[in-house]
C-alpha positions as CSV (number, residue, x, y, z in Angstrom):
1,M,24.5,-7.3,6.0
2,D,22.2,-10.1,6.4
3,L,21.7,-12.1,2.5
4,K,18.6,-14.1,4.8
5,E,17.6,-11.4,7.3
6,I,17.3,-9.1,3.4
7,F,15.3,-11.6,2.1
8,S,13.2,-12.9,4.9
9,V,12.6,-8.7,5.4
10,T,11.9,-8.8,1.0
11,L,9.5,-11.4,1.7
12,I,7.7,-10.2,4.4
13,L,7.1,-6.2,3.3
14,F,6.1,-8.2,-0.5
15,S,3.0,-10.5,1.0
16,V,2.2,-6.8,2.9
17,I,2.4,-4.4,0.2
18,D,0.4,-6.7,-1.8
19,I,1.6,-5.0,-5.0
20,I,0.0,-8.1,-7.5
21,G,-3.5,-7.8,-5.5
22,S,-3.5,-4.2,-5.6
23,V,-3.1,-4.3,-9.7
24,P,-6.9,-4.0,-10.5
25,F,-7.1,-0.7,-7.9
26,I,-3.9,0.3,-9.8
27,I,-5.9,0.0,-13.5
28,L,-8.6,1.4,-11.6
29,I,-6.7,5.2,-10.3
30,K,-5.4,4.6,-13.9
31,Q,-8.7,4.7,-16.2
32,R,-10.2,7.6,-13.2
33,E,-6.6,9.8,-13.3
34,G,-5.4,8.9,-16.7
35,R,-2.1,7.3,-16.1
36,I,0.0,6.8,-13.2
37,H,3.1,8.7,-12.5
38,T,4.5,5.7,-11.5
39,E,8.0,7.5,-10.4
40,K,6.1,10.3,-8.2
41,A,4.2,6.9,-6.7
42,T,7.7,5.1,-6.3
43,L,9.5,7.8,-4.8
44,I,7.0,9.0,-2.2
45,S,6.3,5.4,-1.3
46,A,10.1,4.6,-0.8
47,G,9.8,8.6,1.5
48,L,7.5,7.2,3.0
49,M,8.7,4.0,4.2
50,V,12.4,4.9,4.3
51,A,11.5,8.2,6.6
52,F,9.3,6.0,9.0
53,L,11.8,3.4,9.0
54,Y,14.0,6.2,11.0
55,L,11.4,8.1,12.6
56,G,8.0,6.5,12.5
57,Q,8.1,5.6,16.5
58,S,8.8,9.3,17.2
59,I,6.5,10.8,14.9
60,L,4.1,8.3,16.3
61,T,4.7,9.4,19.5
62,L,4.9,12.6,19.3
63,F,0.8,13.5,18.1
64,G,0.6,11.2,20.8
65,L,-0.6,8.0,18.8
66,D,0.5,4.3,18.9
67,V,1.1,1.6,15.9
68,A,-2.3,0.0,16.8
69,S,-4.7,3.3,16.3
70,F,-2.4,4.2,12.9
71,A,-3.0,1.0,11.7
72,V,-6.5,1.1,12.1
73,A,-6.8,4.8,10.9
74,G,-5.0,3.4,7.5
75,A,-7.8,0.2,7.6
76,I,-10.6,2.4,7.5
77,V,-9.2,4.4,4.4
78,I,-8.7,0.4,2.8
79,F,-11.9,-0.2,3.8
80,L,-13.4,2.7,1.8
81,V,-11.3,1.4,-1.0
82,A,-12.3,-2.3,-1.3
83,M,-16.0,-0.5,-0.6
84,E,-15.4,1.3,-3.9
85,M,-14.0,-1.5,-5.9
86,I,-17.0,-3.6,-4.6
87,L,-20.1,-1.6,-5.3
88,G,-18.2,0.3,-7.8
89,I,-19.0,3.5,-6.3
90,T,-16.8,6.6,-6.1
91,L,-16.6,7.0,-2.1
92,I,-13.2,9.7,-2.4
93,K,-14.0,12.3,-4.0
94,D,-10.9,14.0,-6.5
95,D,-10.0,17.1,-5.5
96,P,-10.6,19.1,-9.4
97,E,-7.5,21.1,-8.4
98,A,-5.8,18.7,-7.4
99,K,-5.5,16.1,-11.0
100,G,-3.1,13.3,-11.1
101,S,-3.4,13.1,-7.3
102,G,-4.5,9.2,-7.6
103,S,-0.8,8.4,-7.7
104,V,-0.6,10.0,-4.1
105,V,-3.5,9.0,-2.6
106,P,-4.7,6.4,-2.1
107,L,-1.6,4.6,-4.3
108,A,1.6,5.1,-2.3
109,F,-0.6,5.9,0.2
110,P,-2.2,3.9,1.9
111,L,-2.0,1.4,-0.8
112,I,1.5,0.8,-1.4
113,A,3.2,2.7,1.9
114,G,-0.2,2.4,4.0
115,A,-0.5,1.6,7.4
116,G,-0.1,-2.2,7.5
117,T,3.4,-1.7,5.7
118,L,4.3,1.2,8.0
119,S,3.6,-0.5,11.1
120,T,5.9,-4.3,9.7
121,I,8.4,-1.8,9.2
122,L,8.3,-0.9,13.1
123,S,8.2,-4.6,13.6
124,L,11.2,-5.7,11.4
125,R,13.2,-2.6,12.5
126,A,13.0,-3.8,16.4
127,V,14.2,-7.5,14.9
128,Y,16.1,-7.1,12.1
129,E,19.0,-4.8,11.3
130,E,18.7,-1.3,10.1
131,T,20.6,-1.7,6.6
132,N,18.7,-4.8,5.9
133,V,15.2,-3.7,6.5
134,L,16.3,-0.8,4.3
135,I,17.4,-2.8,1.6
136,G,14.0,-5.1,1.7
137,I,12.2,-2.0,1.0
138,L,14.4,-1.0,-1.6
139,L,14.3,-4.1,-3.3
140,N,9.6,-3.9,-2.9
141,L,9.8,-0.9,-4.4
142,V,11.5,-1.9,-7.6
143,F,9.2,-4.2,-7.7
144,V,6.5,-2.0,-7.2
145,Y,8.3,0.0,-10.0
146,I,8.1,-2.3,-11.9
147,V,4.3,-3.5,-11.8
148,L,2.8,0.3,-11.9
149,R,4.6,0.4,-15.3
150,S,3.2,-2.9,-16.8
151,A,-0.2,-1.1,-15.3
152,S,-1.8,-0.2,-19.2
153,W,0.0,-3.9,-20.4
154,L,-2.6,-5.2,-17.9
155,E,-5.5,-3.4,-18.5
156,R,-4.5,-4.7,-22.2
157,V,-4.7,-8.4,-20.9
158,L,-6.8,-8.4,-18.4
159,G,-9.9,-6.8,-21.3
160,K,-12.8,-5.0,-19.5
161,S,-14.3,-7.9,-17.9
162,G,-11.7,-9.5,-16.1
163,F,-10.9,-6.3,-14.9
164,S,-14.6,-5.8,-14.1
165,V,-14.2,-9.3,-12.1
166,L,-10.6,-8.8,-10.7
167,R,-11.8,-5.3,-8.8
168,R,-14.4,-7.2,-7.0
169,V,-12.5,-10.4,-5.9
170,F,-9.5,-8.3,-4.7
171,G,-12.2,-5.8,-3.5
172,V,-12.8,-8.2,-1.5
173,I,-9.4,-8.8,0.0
174,L,-8.8,-5.5,0.6
175,L,-11.9,-5.3,2.5
176,A,-11.0,-8.6,4.4
177,I,-7.5,-7.3,5.2
178,S,-8.9,-4.2,6.7
179,V,-11.3,-5.9,9.1
180,K,-8.0,-8.1,10.2
181,I,-5.9,-5.2,10.6
182,V,-8.7,-3.7,12.4
183,K,-9.1,-7.1,14.3
184,S,-6.0,-7.4,15.5
185,N,-5.1,-3.5,16.6
186,V,-8.8,-2.9,18.2
187,F,-8.9,-7.0,20.0
188,P,-5.1,-8.3,20.0
189,T,-5.1,-11.8,21.3
């Protein structure tokens, strides 16, 4: 266990997960679903990240996929989410029988534990000790939990107009992230 490695992994994952930048989308899901299932979203995200830490490369290989293809698929979902935020429309329709699933899709996957996060975990595993990557994942999940838990408070603080502005600004940022993921995986330099 190396504190410097844990700190590096934690910061890298924090920037990729970007839970602060996702606040407008979290509030949007809360408004649509009625509530965020904080524990469920955090646990599913944790399960995906830890599973990918240990089995990610094997899972992709099993399906004949490479990390780049996985990243581009996740970028397409992020692109659709960004378009919803910018245009104020609903592209990803909810299944009436799956009410409350917004905490899983698109919150746990692909927003928290999306293609970018999972691909980063594979990259980190190649560079850092497995234990340090695991601790970095867990530290990020604690922060994710706190932000998800604070969604109602954040919604009150922002108000309707503040939320509307933030939703569109962060929608453009999400759109740029999806384009960057596609660009770096389809046209690597």
